Steps between C-alpha positions, in 0.01 A plus 500: 500500500608370842671832577189690392276288725731550797504873433118517496484310830756725666303804381185360661679523835591866446182663378514756781862595437780493755258540789321186386824305484589609854153390615557156351836471673312540828193292407699198386687430826181587689314217325786257558495588870120467511521149354765405756290634786199297386693175488700557817193625684302189410790268582558671836130495592475131406813411700374681810139382473438344844256239370521234229508674161474331160580674173247270339214528747550855631447809290776759503270750673451262792835637616324828574196333655225265385165620368175515701369209292793287618484627857724794571844398625789745509849376590787728592762593397395360161205736458707811564778383269262411217271801528793738540675351197189540283454861606860590425496313169170655395634851561821421314321359197262796484794741512693295242197503270492879511871521429475253214227710344744792484741274313271318257191719480265206441194472722430150371827396666501712812136491610502120563823541700344770719184291547720205595660719767160613626386137525810398697459801727139399560602144590722641773259763627201262485628154610292182485290569811345806330313273260371668182752791491780245510340282232460802271859605556630151432298466179622842385856386558449171315334649191716811464822306559452273202386790283797713607745229395338467158465873427845565642641296212419794270803691624739208491668312220665167422443189715389705800194621309379142459597414857278786624207374295556142617515592869190716476322232299576225753374718785174586323454141380522369855252763618247464217498120498431498872222758471337306218570140605548516874638172626505383138783740424826321410671724757271376778725197541737729692232591756367850555832625631693352211250632244521847648878488476472413131308827466723714718855377452518547121407864561761538775762354266392741227506806728856415606621424148324799343660727756842365408425534130394863507783593738749346261355670192484835679865464603590456131320820401 
């Protein structure tokens, strides 16, 4: 039975034949690199932020510039590093989503990944000072990221399947509880910046791990 289950999972990564497997061999490392760029981009922007910056009090997007409601403040080189990282990552995730579709042929898996890439791209193109366009891009990223992790579990097996669901679930839980409860959310204890990271970082972890997973399975094909 275990062999049969593994065989079915491997087949799900090859529904488009050899071309699909080759696409996954590209998409996997691309997602790993995208996850690394997100983390290193944020770390670098935080380290070079020329004003006091708190991971609890400051939202991640403050690195690219604060919103009009907060009073627009843009600090360099942090803004360029953050915005540039988001643009590059967004393009990479969109491309990886298209490649993954060639390998798995499941829109329920690949559409959320592409939308996640579009959201990240929007965050970089429309930083905090743009107001509503940035807010829409950020919310798109938050929602699609959690969904992508959960639906992505459909083409995985074993412990990683449950890890994908857990990471997506934590991200969406942090988002939904804040939207419904505001400051009453249990995640609010971490401050707005900390709460936002509970939404974003599980998705970044999933993107990186999922990329490694599909690259490994494609290599076995």
